[in-house]
N, CA, C and O atoms as a CHARMM CRD file, in Angstrom:
* protein
*
  292
    1    1 UNK  N      8.21200  18.01900 -20.60700 PROA 1      0.00000
    2    1 UNK  CA     8.97600  16.93500 -20.48600 PROA 1      0.00000
    3    1 UNK  C      8.43500  15.43400 -20.31000 PROA 1      0.00000
    4    1 UNK  O      7.62400  15.51500 -19.38800 PROA 1      0.00000
    5    2 UNK  N      8.48700  14.22000 -20.71100 PROA 2      0.00000
    6    2 UNK  CA     8.31300  12.90000 -21.05700 PROA 2      0.00000
    7    2 UNK  C      8.85200  12.96500 -19.71500 PROA 2      0.00000
    8    2 UNK  O      9.95600  13.44500 -19.45700 PROA 2      0.00000
    9    3 UNK  N      7.62300  12.20700 -18.41000 PROA 3      0.00000
   10    3 UNK  CA     8.23000  11.26000 -17.50400 PROA 3      0.00000
   11    3 UNK  C      8.89800   9.51400 -17.74800 PROA 3      0.00000
   12    3 UNK  O      8.20800   8.62600 -18.24900 PROA 3      0.00000
   13    4 UNK  N      9.48500   9.42900 -17.55800 PROA 4      0.00000
   14    4 UNK  CA    10.66600   7.83100 -17.66600 PROA 4      0.00000
   15    4 UNK  C     10.85100   7.11700 -16.22000 PROA 4      0.00000
   16    4 UNK  O     10.66900   7.51600 -15.07000 PROA 4      0.00000
   17    5 UNK  N     11.23200   6.05900 -16.70000 PROA 5      0.00000
   18    5 UNK  CA    12.12600   5.50400 -15.33700 PROA 5      0.00000
   19    5 UNK  C     12.63900   5.72200 -14.11900 PROA 5      0.00000
   20    5 UNK  O     12.60500   5.21000 -13.00000 PROA 5      0.00000
   21    6 UNK  N     13.38200   7.12100 -14.96500 PROA 6      0.00000
   22    6 UNK  CA    14.80000   7.61700 -14.49600 PROA 6      0.00000
   23    6 UNK  C     14.15600   9.11100 -13.55800 PROA 6      0.00000
   24    6 UNK  O     14.66200   9.99300 -12.86400 PROA 6      0.00000
   25    7 UNK  N     12.91200   8.78300 -13.98200 PROA 7      0.00000
   26    7 UNK  CA    12.04200  10.66400 -13.04100 PROA 7      0.00000
   27    7 UNK  C     11.90200  10.11500 -11.92400 PROA 7      0.00000
   28    7 UNK  O     11.63900   8.91600 -12.01600 PROA 7      0.00000
   29    8 UNK  N     11.96800  10.48700 -10.96900 PROA 8      0.00000
   30    8 UNK  CA    12.38300  10.88600  -9.68700 PROA 8      0.00000
   31    8 UNK  C     10.35500  10.89000  -9.04300 PROA 8      0.00000
   32    8 UNK  O      9.59200  11.36000  -9.88700 PROA 8      0.00000
   33    9 UNK  N      9.68100  10.40700  -7.70700 PROA 9      0.00000
   34    9 UNK  CA     9.10200  10.91300  -6.89900 PROA 9      0.00000
   35    9 UNK  C      8.81700  12.22600  -7.05000 PROA 9      0.00000
   36    9 UNK  O      7.77400  12.55700  -7.61200 PROA 9      0.00000
   37   10 UNK  N      9.40800  12.84100  -6.73100 PROA 10     0.00000
   38   10 UNK  CA     9.71800  14.39400  -6.62000 PROA 10     0.00000
   39   10 UNK  C      9.45400  15.21300  -7.88300 PROA 10     0.00000
   40   10 UNK  O      8.90200  16.29800  -7.69500 PROA 10     0.00000
   41   11 UNK  N      9.53000  15.12800  -8.19800 PROA 11     0.00000
   42   11 UNK  CA     9.53200  15.45500 -10.19600 PROA 11     0.00000
   43   11 UNK  C      8.04500  15.37500 -10.29600 PROA 11     0.00000
   44   11 UNK  O      7.25800  16.32100 -10.32900 PROA 11     0.00000
   45   12 UNK  N      7.70500  13.70900 -10.35100 PROA 12     0.00000
   46   12 UNK  CA     6.25300  13.20700 -10.22800 PROA 12     0.00000
   47   12 UNK  C      5.08700  14.23100  -9.60700 PROA 12     0.00000
   48   12 UNK  O      4.22900  14.87500 -10.21200 PROA 12     0.00000
   49   13 UNK  N      5.45600  14.12100  -7.75300 PROA 13     0.00000
   50   13 UNK  CA     5.00600  14.57600  -7.37500 PROA 13     0.00000
   51   13 UNK  C      4.56600  16.34000  -7.54700 PROA 13     0.00000
   52   13 UNK  O      3.47300  16.84000  -7.28200 PROA 13     0.00000
   53   14 UNK  N      5.24200  16.72300  -7.83500 PROA 14     0.00000
   54   14 UNK  CA     5.46500  18.34800  -8.31100 PROA 14     0.00000
   55   14 UNK  C      4.31200  18.73400  -9.38400 PROA 14     0.00000
   56   14 UNK  O      3.63200  19.76100  -9.40400 PROA 14     0.00000
   57   15 UNK  N      4.28000  17.67900 -10.22800 PROA 15     0.00000
   58   15 UNK  CA     3.50600  17.71100 -11.01300 PROA 15     0.00000
   59   15 UNK  C      2.00800  17.96000 -10.39700 PROA 15     0.00000
   60   15 UNK  O      1.68100  17.01800  -9.67400 PROA 15     0.00000
   61   16 UNK  N      1.05800  18.94100 -10.49300 PROA 16     0.00000
   62   16 UNK  CA    -0.30300  18.87900  -9.60600 PROA 16     0.00000
   63   16 UNK  C     -1.47900  17.60800  -9.97400 PROA 16     0.00000
   64   16 UNK  O     -2.24200  16.88500  -9.33400 PROA 16     0.00000
   65   17 UNK  N     -1.05900  17.86100 -11.57500 PROA 17     0.00000
   66   17 UNK  CA    -1.47500  16.74100 -12.40200 PROA 17     0.00000
   67   17 UNK  C     -1.29700  15.41900 -12.84400 PROA 17     0.00000
   68   17 UNK  O     -1.78900  14.81500 -13.79700 PROA 17     0.00000
   69   18 UNK  N     -0.19800  14.95900 -11.63700 PROA 18     0.00000
   70   18 UNK  CA     0.51300  13.44900 -11.76300 PROA 18     0.00000
   71   18 UNK  C     -0.18100  12.74100 -10.84400 PROA 18     0.00000
   72   18 UNK  O     -0.62600  11.59800 -10.93900 PROA 18     0.00000
   73   19 UNK  N     -0.26000  13.79700  -9.60800 PROA 19     0.00000
   74   19 UNK  CA    -0.73100  13.16400  -8.02600 PROA 19     0.00000
   75   19 UNK  C     -2.50400  12.27200  -8.44400 PROA 19     0.00000
   76   19 UNK  O     -2.61500  11.08800  -8.12600 PROA 19     0.00000
   77   20 UNK  N     -3.35500  12.78600  -8.93200 PROA 20     0.00000
   78   20 UNK  CA    -4.11600  12.00300  -8.93400 PROA 20     0.00000
   79   20 UNK  C     -4.10000  10.46400  -9.65900 PROA 20     0.00000
   80   20 UNK  O     -4.76700   9.45800  -9.41500 PROA 20     0.00000
   81   21 UNK  N     -3.01000  10.74400 -10.68800 PROA 21     0.00000
   82   21 UNK  CA    -2.93500   9.78000 -11.43000 PROA 21     0.00000
   83   21 UNK  C     -2.02900   8.04200 -10.74300 PROA 21     0.00000
   84   21 UNK  O     -2.23400   6.82800 -10.74800 PROA 21     0.00000
   85   22 UNK  N     -0.97500   9.07600 -10.22900 PROA 22     0.00000
   86   22 UNK  CA    -0.20000   8.47000  -8.53200 PROA 22     0.00000
   87   22 UNK  C     -1.29700   7.56400  -7.54000 PROA 22     0.00000
   88   22 UNK  O     -1.22100   6.47900  -6.96300 PROA 22     0.00000
   89   23 UNK  N     -2.27000   8.54300  -7.66300 PROA 23     0.00000
   90   23 UNK  CA    -3.03200   7.92400  -6.52900 PROA 23     0.00000
   91   23 UNK  C     -4.20300   6.37900  -7.08400 PROA 23     0.00000
   92   23 UNK  O     -4.48700   5.49200  -6.28000 PROA 23     0.00000
   93   24 UNK  N     -4.48400   6.37900  -7.89500 PROA 24     0.00000
   94   24 UNK  CA    -4.94400   5.62600  -8.29700 PROA 24     0.00000
   95   24 UNK  C     -4.03200   4.57100  -8.98700 PROA 24     0.00000
   96   24 UNK  O     -4.59400   3.83100  -9.79500 PROA 24     0.00000
   97   25 UNK  N     -2.71000   4.40500  -8.77700 PROA 25     0.00000
   98   25 UNK  CA    -2.06300   3.38000  -9.23200 PROA 25     0.00000
   99   25 UNK  C     -1.72800   3.25500  -7.94400 PROA 25     0.00000
  100   25 UNK  O     -2.11100   2.17100  -7.50500 PROA 25     0.00000
  101   26 UNK  N     -1.25700   3.81400  -7.27700 PROA 26     0.00000
  102   26 UNK  CA    -0.84500   3.05400  -6.04100 PROA 26     0.00000
  103   26 UNK  C     -1.66300   4.43300  -4.28900 PROA 26     0.00000
  104   26 UNK  O     -1.09700   5.28000  -3.59800 PROA 26     0.00000
  105   27 UNK  N     -3.17900   3.88700  -4.31900 PROA 27     0.00000
  106   27 UNK  CA    -3.94800   4.54400  -3.52500 PROA 27     0.00000
  107   27 UNK  C     -2.96200   4.93200  -1.96100 PROA 27     0.00000
  108   27 UNK  O     -2.27800   4.37600  -1.10100 PROA 27     0.00000
  109   28 UNK  N     -3.56300   6.48200  -2.43100 PROA 28     0.00000
  110   28 UNK  CA    -2.57600   7.80300  -1.09400 PROA 28     0.00000
  111   28 UNK  C     -1.19800   7.80700  -0.57600 PROA 28     0.00000
  112   28 UNK  O     -0.60300   8.01300   0.48200 PROA 28     0.00000
  113   29 UNK  N     -0.89300   7.39900  -2.13000 PROA 29     0.00000
  114   29 UNK  CA     0.75400   7.41700  -1.98700 PROA 29     0.00000
  115   29 UNK  C      1.34600   8.60800  -2.43300 PROA 29     0.00000
  116   29 UNK  O      2.57600   8.59300  -2.47000 PROA 29     0.00000
  117   30 UNK  N      0.72900   9.72300  -2.81200 PROA 30     0.00000
  118   30 UNK  CA     0.28000  11.32100  -2.85700 PROA 30     0.00000
  119   30 UNK  C      0.56700  12.10500  -2.08300 PROA 30     0.00000
  120   30 UNK  O      1.33300  13.05600  -2.23800 PROA 30     0.00000
  121   31 UNK  N     -0.36700  11.61600  -0.59000 PROA 31     0.00000
  122   31 UNK  CA    -0.14600  12.42200   1.00800 PROA 31     0.00000
  123   31 UNK  C      0.05600  11.80600   1.69700 PROA 31     0.00000
  124   31 UNK  O     -0.23900  12.24000   2.81000 PROA 31     0.00000
  125   32 UNK  N      0.75400  10.21000   1.67500 PROA 32     0.00000
  126   32 UNK  CA     1.22500   9.82600   2.26800 PROA 32     0.00000
  127   32 UNK  C      2.63500  10.46200   3.02100 PROA 32     0.00000
  128   32 UNK  O      3.42700  11.17000   2.39900 PROA 32     0.00000
  129   33 UNK  N      2.77900  10.15600   4.20700 PROA 33     0.00000
  130   33 UNK  CA     4.01600  11.32600   5.01300 PROA 33     0.00000
  131   33 UNK  C      5.22900  10.62900   4.58700 PROA 33     0.00000
  132   33 UNK  O      6.28400  11.25800   4.51500 PROA 33     0.00000
  133   34 UNK  N      5.18500   9.67300   4.36500 PROA 34     0.00000
  134   34 UNK  CA     6.96000   8.88000   4.03900 PROA 34     0.00000
  135   34 UNK  C      7.15600   8.85100   2.58600 PROA 34     0.00000
  136   34 UNK  O      7.99400   8.13800   2.03500 PROA 34     0.00000
  137   35 UNK  N      6.19900   9.80600   1.86800 PROA 35     0.00000
  138   35 UNK  CA     6.84700  10.07100   0.49600 PROA 35     0.00000
  139   35 UNK  C      8.10200  11.10700  -0.16400 PROA 35     0.00000
  140   35 UNK  O      8.72900  11.32800  -1.20100 PROA 35     0.00000
  141   36 UNK  N      7.94400  11.58100   1.37100 PROA 36     0.00000
  142   36 UNK  CA     8.96500  12.82400   1.72900 PROA 36     0.00000
  143   36 UNK  C     10.38900  12.43900   1.67800 PROA 36     0.00000
  144   36 UNK  O     11.17300  13.04900   0.95100 PROA 36     0.00000
  145   37 UNK  N     10.91600  11.00800   2.75700 PROA 37     0.00000
  146   37 UNK  CA    11.72100  10.03400   2.33200 PROA 37     0.00000
  147   37 UNK  C     12.10800   9.33100   1.01000 PROA 37     0.00000
  148   37 UNK  O     12.86600   8.36200   0.96100 PROA 37     0.00000
  149   38 UNK  N     11.41400  10.01200  -0.24000 PROA 38     0.00000
  150   38 UNK  CA    11.69300   8.67500  -1.12200 PROA 38     0.00000
  151   38 UNK  C     11.46900   9.98000  -2.51000 PROA 38     0.00000
  152   38 UNK  O     11.07500   9.53600  -3.58900 PROA 38     0.00000
  153   39 UNK  N     11.65400  11.05500  -2.43400 PROA 39     0.00000
  154   39 UNK  CA    11.67500  12.41200  -3.58500 PROA 39     0.00000
  155   39 UNK  C     12.53900  11.99200  -4.11900 PROA 39     0.00000
  156   39 UNK  O     12.53200  12.20900  -5.33100 PROA 39     0.00000
  157   40 UNK  N     13.81400  11.12700  -3.51800 PROA 40     0.00000
  158   40 UNK  CA    15.18000  11.89700  -4.62400 PROA 40     0.00000
  159   40 UNK  C     14.81200  11.12900  -5.57900 PROA 40     0.00000
  160   40 UNK  O     14.75400  11.59000  -6.71800 PROA 40     0.00000
  161   41 UNK  N     14.39600   9.42300  -5.24900 PROA 41     0.00000
  162   41 UNK  CA    14.55300   8.27300  -5.79300 PROA 41     0.00000
  163   41 UNK  C     13.82600   7.99000  -7.33500 PROA 41     0.00000
  164   41 UNK  O     12.60000   8.04800  -7.23100 PROA 41     0.00000
  165   42 UNK  N     14.17200   7.77300  -8.38000 PROA 42     0.00000
  166   42 UNK  CA    13.83700   7.34600  -9.10700 PROA 42     0.00000
  167   42 UNK  C     12.83300   6.07500  -9.43200 PROA 42     0.00000
  168   42 UNK  O     12.85300   4.99600  -8.84100 PROA 42     0.00000
  169   43 UNK  N     11.82200   6.51000 -10.66800 PROA 43     0.00000
  170   43 UNK  CA    11.17800   4.82200 -10.73800 PROA 43     0.00000
  171   43 UNK  C     11.34600   3.60800 -10.41900 PROA 43     0.00000
  172   43 UNK  O     10.76400   2.76700  -9.73300 PROA 43     0.00000
  173   44 UNK  N     13.18300   3.75100 -11.69400 PROA 44     0.00000
  174   44 UNK  CA    13.88900   2.49200 -11.82700 PROA 44     0.00000
  175   44 UNK  C     14.16100   1.71800 -10.19500 PROA 44     0.00000
  176   44 UNK  O     13.92100   0.62600  -9.67900 PROA 44     0.00000
  177   45 UNK  N     14.87900   3.17200  -9.74600 PROA 45     0.00000
  178   45 UNK  CA    15.24200   2.86000  -8.49800 PROA 45     0.00000
  179   45 UNK  C     13.77200   1.81500  -7.67500 PROA 45     0.00000
  180   45 UNK  O     13.95700   0.83200  -6.95800 PROA 45     0.00000
  181   46 UNK  N     12.61300   2.30900  -7.99700 PROA 46     0.00000
  182   46 UNK  CA    12.12600   2.19100  -6.83000 PROA 46     0.00000
  183   46 UNK  C     11.55000   0.70300  -7.50700 PROA 46     0.00000
  184   46 UNK  O     11.69000  -0.11600  -6.59900 PROA 46     0.00000
  185   47 UNK  N     11.05400   0.11500  -8.52800 PROA 47     0.00000
  186   47 UNK  CA    10.92900  -0.70200  -8.92800 PROA 47     0.00000
  187   47 UNK  C     12.19300  -2.40500  -9.17700 PROA 47     0.00000
  188   47 UNK  O     11.89100  -3.55000  -9.51500 PROA 47     0.00000
  189   48 UNK  N     13.54300  -1.80000  -8.82200 PROA 48     0.00000
  190   48 UNK  CA    14.67000  -2.47800  -8.45300 PROA 48     0.00000
  191   48 UNK  C     14.30700  -2.89400  -6.74600 PROA 48     0.00000
  192   48 UNK  O     14.72300  -3.90600  -6.18200 PROA 48     0.00000
  193   49 UNK  N     13.84100  -2.32900  -6.42000 PROA 49     0.00000
  194   49 UNK  CA    13.59700  -3.27000  -4.61200 PROA 49     0.00000
  195   49 UNK  C     12.96800  -4.55100  -4.68500 PROA 49     0.00000
  196   49 UNK  O     12.08700  -4.87000  -5.48300 PROA 49     0.00000
  197   50 UNK  N     13.33500  -5.05900  -4.05000 PROA 50     0.00000
  198   50 UNK  CA    12.52200  -6.29600  -4.30900 PROA 50     0.00000
  199   50 UNK  C     11.23700  -6.44100  -3.30500 PROA 50     0.00000
  200   50 UNK  O     10.39500  -7.33900  -3.31700 PROA 50     0.00000
  201   51 UNK  N     11.30600  -5.46300  -2.55000 PROA 51     0.00000
  202   51 UNK  CA    10.05600  -5.25000  -1.73700 PROA 51     0.00000
  203   51 UNK  C      8.69700  -4.29500  -2.83900 PROA 51     0.00000
  204   51 UNK  O      7.51300  -4.17600  -2.52300 PROA 51     0.00000
  205   52 UNK  N      9.09600  -3.96100  -3.61400 PROA 52     0.00000
  206   52 UNK  CA     8.03700  -3.24900  -4.52500 PROA 52     0.00000
  207   52 UNK  C      7.31700  -4.35700  -4.78500 PROA 52     0.00000
  208   52 UNK  O      6.18100  -4.27700  -4.31800 PROA 52     0.00000
  209   53 UNK  N      7.51800  -5.23100  -5.28100 PROA 53     0.00000
  210   53 UNK  CA     6.31800  -6.03400  -5.49300 PROA 53     0.00000
  211   53 UNK  C      5.45700  -6.73200  -4.40500 PROA 53     0.00000
  212   53 UNK  O      4.63100  -7.57400  -4.75800 PROA 53     0.00000
  213   54 UNK  N      5.64400  -6.36600  -2.89200 PROA 54     0.00000
  214   54 UNK  CA     4.72400  -7.03400  -2.24500 PROA 54     0.00000
  215   54 UNK  C      3.99400  -6.17700  -1.86400 PROA 54     0.00000
  216   54 UNK  O      3.06000  -6.44000  -1.10600 PROA 54     0.00000
  217   55 UNK  N      4.31100  -4.62900  -2.41100 PROA 55     0.00000
  218   55 UNK  CA     2.75400  -3.01800  -2.83900 PROA 55     0.00000
  219   55 UNK  C      2.46800  -3.47000  -3.54900 PROA 55     0.00000
  220   55 UNK  O      1.32200  -3.54800  -3.10700 PROA 55     0.00000
  221   56 UNK  N      2.34800  -4.39800  -5.24600 PROA 56     0.00000
  222   56 UNK  CA     1.98800  -4.12500  -5.90100 PROA 56     0.00000
  223   56 UNK  C      2.63800  -2.91100  -7.28600 PROA 56     0.00000
  224   56 UNK  O      2.16000  -2.52900  -8.35400 PROA 56     0.00000
  225   57 UNK  N      3.83400  -2.65400  -6.60000 PROA 57     0.00000
  226   57 UNK  CA     4.55700  -2.27700  -7.58700 PROA 57     0.00000
  227   57 UNK  C      5.54900  -2.97900  -8.34100 PROA 57     0.00000
  228   57 UNK  O      6.51900  -3.56600  -7.86100 PROA 57     0.00000
  229   58 UNK  N      5.22000  -2.87400  -9.65700 PROA 58     0.00000
  230   58 UNK  CA     5.77100  -3.59700 -11.07300 PROA 58     0.00000
  231   58 UNK  C      6.47400  -3.16500 -11.84800 PROA 58     0.00000
  232   58 UNK  O      6.47900  -1.93900 -11.73700 PROA 58     0.00000
  233   59 UNK  N      7.24800  -3.57700 -12.78700 PROA 59     0.00000
  234   59 UNK  CA     7.70000  -2.45900 -13.14800 PROA 59     0.00000
  235   59 UNK  C      6.62500  -2.41400 -14.47800 PROA 59     0.00000
  236   59 UNK  O      6.66700  -1.38300 -15.14900 PROA 59     0.00000
  237   60 UNK  N      5.55100  -3.60600 -14.94200 PROA 60     0.00000
  238   60 UNK  CA     4.80900  -3.41200 -16.01900 PROA 60     0.00000
  239   60 UNK  C      3.50300  -1.86500 -15.21200 PROA 60     0.00000
  240   60 UNK  O      3.32800  -0.79400 -15.79500 PROA 60     0.00000
  241   61 UNK  N      2.87400  -2.21700 -13.94600 PROA 61     0.00000
  242   61 UNK  CA     2.62700  -1.58500 -13.89300 PROA 61     0.00000
  243   61 UNK  C      2.75100   0.13200 -13.87200 PROA 61     0.00000
  244   61 UNK  O      1.80100   0.90800 -13.98200 PROA 61     0.00000
  245   62 UNK  N      4.75200   0.63600 -13.63200 PROA 62     0.00000
  246   62 UNK  CA     5.01900   1.49600 -13.86700 PROA 62     0.00000
  247   62 UNK  C      4.94200   2.79000 -15.38100 PROA 62     0.00000
  248   62 UNK  O      4.75900   3.97300 -15.66600 PROA 62     0.00000
  249   63 UNK  N      5.25000   1.38900 -15.95400 PROA 63     0.00000
  250   63 UNK  CA     5.53200   1.81700 -17.52000 PROA 63     0.00000
  251   63 UNK  C      3.78300   2.48900 -17.40100 PROA 63     0.00000
  252   63 UNK  O      3.44900   3.67100 -17.33000 PROA 63     0.00000
  253   64 UNK  N      3.09600   1.52300 -17.41200 PROA 64     0.00000
  254   64 UNK  CA     1.16800   1.50600 -17.59600 PROA 64     0.00000
  255   64 UNK  C      1.06400   3.50400 -16.98900 PROA 64     0.00000
  256   64 UNK  O      0.63300   4.46400 -17.62800 PROA 64     0.00000
  257   65 UNK  N      1.68700   3.45300 -15.48700 PROA 65     0.00000
  258   65 UNK  CA     1.28400   4.71400 -14.92900 PROA 65     0.00000
  259   65 UNK  C      2.17700   5.70700 -15.86600 PROA 65     0.00000
  260   65 UNK  O      1.87400   6.86400 -16.15900 PROA 65     0.00000
  261   66 UNK  N      3.17700   5.10100 -16.21200 PROA 66     0.00000
  262   66 UNK  CA     4.01500   6.66000 -17.20000 PROA 66     0.00000
  263   66 UNK  C      3.55900   6.56400 -18.49200 PROA 66     0.00000
  264   66 UNK  O      3.79900   7.59500 -19.12100 PROA 66     0.00000
  265   67 UNK  N      2.91800   5.60700 -19.21000 PROA 67     0.00000
  266   67 UNK  CA     1.69300   5.74600 -20.55700 PROA 67     0.00000
  267   67 UNK  C      0.89800   6.71200 -19.79800 PROA 67     0.00000
  268   67 UNK  O      1.16400   7.82900 -20.24000 PROA 67     0.00000
  269   68 UNK  N      0.35900   6.75400 -19.20100 PROA 68     0.00000
  270   68 UNK  CA    -0.99000   7.39500 -18.92100 PROA 68     0.00000
  271   68 UNK  C     -0.58300   8.48400 -18.97800 PROA 68     0.00000
  272   68 UNK  O     -0.85900   9.14600 -19.97800 PROA 68     0.00000
  273   69 UNK  N      0.54800   9.28800 -17.49600 PROA 69     0.00000
  274   69 UNK  CA     0.90300  10.32900 -17.18100 PROA 69     0.00000
  275   69 UNK  C      1.33200  11.39300 -18.73300 PROA 69     0.00000
  276   69 UNK  O      0.90500  12.39400 -19.30700 PROA 69     0.00000
  277   70 UNK  N      2.10800  10.68000 -18.82700 PROA 70     0.00000
  278   70 UNK  CA     3.05000  11.28500 -20.84500 PROA 70     0.00000
  279   70 UNK  C      1.80000  11.65200 -21.56600 PROA 70     0.00000
  280   70 UNK  O      1.95700  12.51200 -22.43300 PROA 70     0.00000
  281   71 UNK  N      0.48600  11.14900 -21.38800 PROA 71     0.00000
  282   71 UNK  CA    -0.52300  11.82700 -22.40700 PROA 71     0.00000
  283   71 UNK  C     -0.76000  13.52100 -21.93200 PROA 71     0.00000
  284   71 UNK  O     -1.16000  14.51400 -22.54100 PROA 71     0.00000
  285   72 UNK  N     -0.36700  13.30900 -20.75100 PROA 72     0.00000
  286   72 UNK  CA    -0.53100  14.73900 -20.37100 PROA 72     0.00000
  287   72 UNK  C     -0.31200  16.02900 -21.61800 PROA 72     0.00000
  288   72 UNK  O     -0.98300  16.88600 -22.19400 PROA 72     0.00000
  289   73 UNK  N      0.91900  15.57100 -21.58100 PROA 73     0.00000
  290   73 UNK  CA     0.83200  16.31000 -22.14800 PROA 73     0.00000
  291   73 UNK  C      2.30800  17.25700 -21.83900 PROA 73     0.00000
  292   73 UNK  O      2.50200  18.31300 -22.44200 PROA 73     0.00000
């Protein structure tokens, strides 16, 4: 299954292969205790939040992340 902008954080972190890649793009994200609040939120919803850019989370960055995780097969 390929991950998309409509994939949720919960789907992504459920895949142990994805967690280290997530941490490369957003250091400490996979172990952040607040992540549980956002498990049902899609990447599209995260990027559309104006505050995301303040944390360096842009659509281009998320697309690069998705390209990398989708290489996992």
